[in-house]
N, C-alpha and C positions, 0 to 999 in steps of 0.2 A: 550611539546616535545614528539615525538613518542617513546614509549617503544619498542625497537628493539626486545626484547625477546618475546613479546606478539603480537605486531601489525605487519601487513603486508600491502603492497600496491598492489592492484589487478588492472589489466587492464580491463576496461569495454568493450573493443572492439567496441567503438562507440565514434566518434569525438575526439579520443585520450584521452578520460576521464579516470581517475583512481579513486579508492576509498580506503580509509584506513579502515581496518577491524581488529578485534581481535577475533580469533577463541575461546578463552576462554570465551568470552562474547556472541556474536551472529554474525553469518554471514548471509547475505541475501541469499534467496533461489529462486527457480524457480517461486514461487508464486508472488514475487515482480516483477520479470522480465515480467511475463505474464500480470500482472495488467497494467504495463506501455504500453504494446502492445494493450490491450483492451480499455484503457481509451483514451479519445480524449480531445484536447484543441486547441484553436486558438492562434494566435500571440498576441491578445489583452487580453486574459484571465488572471485573477488573481487566483492562485491555492494554495490550502492548502493540505498538506499531514499530516494526523493525525497518530501519532505513527511512526514517520519517521525512527527510529533506527539510522543507520549511514548515512542516507540521500540518499539511493539508488534510491528511486522513484522520488524525485525532480530532481536529476541529470540526470537520464535516460529520464524523461519526457522533460526536457529542451533540451537534445540532439535530441530527436525525433520530438518535436513539436515547439520548441522555447518558446512561451508564454511570457507574460508581466512581471510577478513576481511570485515567488514561496516562500512559507513559509513551513518549516518542524517543526512540534511540537513533542517533545520527552520528556518523563518524566524522563529518566535516564540521569543524567548529563554527565557521561563518554561517553555514546553513542552520546549525543548531541555535546560533544566536538570533537569527531572523525568526526561527520558530518560537523561541522564548518570547521575543517582542510581539509576535502575532498573538500568542496566548495572552499576554498582558493587555494588548490592544482590545481584545474581546472580553476582558475581565473573566478569564477562565483559569487563572492561576491556582484556584482551589480544586480544579478538576483535572487539569492537564499538566504533567511534568515533562520537561525535555531534558534528556541526558545525552551528553556527548560521549560516545563510546563505540566500540567495535563489535559487530555482530558475532565475530569469531570468538569474542571473549564474553559474550552475553551471559553465559552460564555462571560466570564469576561475578557479574554485576548485579544479578537478581537472584532471589531465592528460587530454587528449583521447584517446578510444578506449582507455580504461584499465580498464573494468569488463566482466566476463563476463556479469553479470546485473544488471538494474535493475528494481526494483519501484516501483509508485506507486499510492496510493489518493488521487487528487486531489480538489479541490473539484468537485462535480458540477454546480452551478447557475451557468449563465452570466448569468442575469438577477439583477442586484443592486438592482433597483428596490424601494424601500420599506424597505431596511435602515436601522434607526435609528442604529446605531453600527458603521460598517464596520471599526473597529479591534477590535471585540469578538471574543475568541478563537473562539467558535463560528461567527461569521459568516465569519471568515477560513478556517476549516476547511471550510465548506460551500459558500461562494460564490467565484467566480473574482475575488477582490479583489486578491490578491497574485500570482496566476499564472493564465493561461488554459490550455485544452487545448493550444493551439498552443505555448505556452511549454514545457509538459511534454514534448511530442513532440520539439521542437527540442533540448531538453537531452538527452533520451535518445539521439537520433540522433548527437549529438556525442560523448557519453561512452561509448557502447557500443563494444566491440571489433567488428570485422567478424565476423559470425557469432554475435554476442552476443544474448542473449534479453532482451526487455522484457515485463514482466507488469504488467497494469493491471486494476483493477476500476472500473466506471463504470455509467452508467444506459443502458438499452436505447434510450431516446428519442433518444440522441445517437450511436447506433451508426453511422449513415451518415457522420456527421461524423468519427467516430473512425477508421473504416476508410479514408476518403479521406485523412485527415491522416496516418495511418501510412504509406500507400503513397507519399504525397508526400515523406515524409522517408526513403524507402527502408527503412522498417521493415515488412517483409512480414508481414501477418497469417497465422499458421499454425494456431492452435488457439483455439477459442472455446467457452464454455459459458454458457448462460443459467440464471439462478437464479430460482426461483419461490417465493414465500412459502408457497403451497399449490398443490396440483395443479390446482385449478379457477380459479386466479388468473392474471393476466398477470405476466410476469417483471418483477422490479424491480431486478435487477442483471445485469451481463454481465462475465464474466471473459475476458480476451483476451491471448493470447501472440503476440508478433511477433519476427522475427529480422532483425537488420541485414544487408541484402543477401541475404536469403533468396529462394529460388525461389517462384513463385506456387503456391498450393494451400492452401486453408483447410479444416481438419477441424472440424466442429461436433460437440461431444460431447453425450451424452445429457443431458437437463435435470437440474438439481439442485433437488430439492424440499426445502424446509426443514422443513415441518410437515405432520403428518397432519391430517385433518379434525377430529380430537379436540383439536387444539391441542398435541399432543406432538411433539417433534422426530422426524423420520424416522430409520429405522435407520441410513442412511448418515451422517447428521449425528452421531448418537450414536457410531457406530463410528469415523468418521474425524476428528471434531472434539471429541469428549469432552463433548458437551452432554447 
């Protein structure tokens, strides 16, 4: 049952879908929304979202692309429970399944080479120094406490079908590590887009697509600018993401 003092139901502005969130735990951000716009899937694809949180990426992906079946993997039981209830709230139980489990054990939870598409909005921060409570939900979501970048890439490489697509959002500061890690796992980087908060600022996000066993050749797309100098969202963000 929803804890009315902590949880809220937010309108996703797409297909009439809504999502249950708890601000004391973690609420989805722009990075998750941008990843769903960058990723692609077809009606026949079987999709896995690793570290799904409250299920925002599978829900938005289903709204945007349809897809055959989605699975969201989440290590924190309370977040997984909210995700399940959001799936039920949107009558998507026949399309989206939420599993509580560890990315580091994903290869034992699912059949190897079984997904057409994998998405992930992983913890960005490798440095866990100074964290007061490493079990605190927001710490788990932001810092590499329960899984590292290496763990994420290893799981994706094992679970993707040959020729399958892996989509991830991360921080530009770790781009060299990301590309080296992807190539090491035979996940060939194919498409990348840098996200800038404003035109005169440095990028603060990178969206990257890789293909298991793909040929070399990386296409860098035009920069994605979030806001005008006035502080309003750019026309592209308004048009494509509904902000």
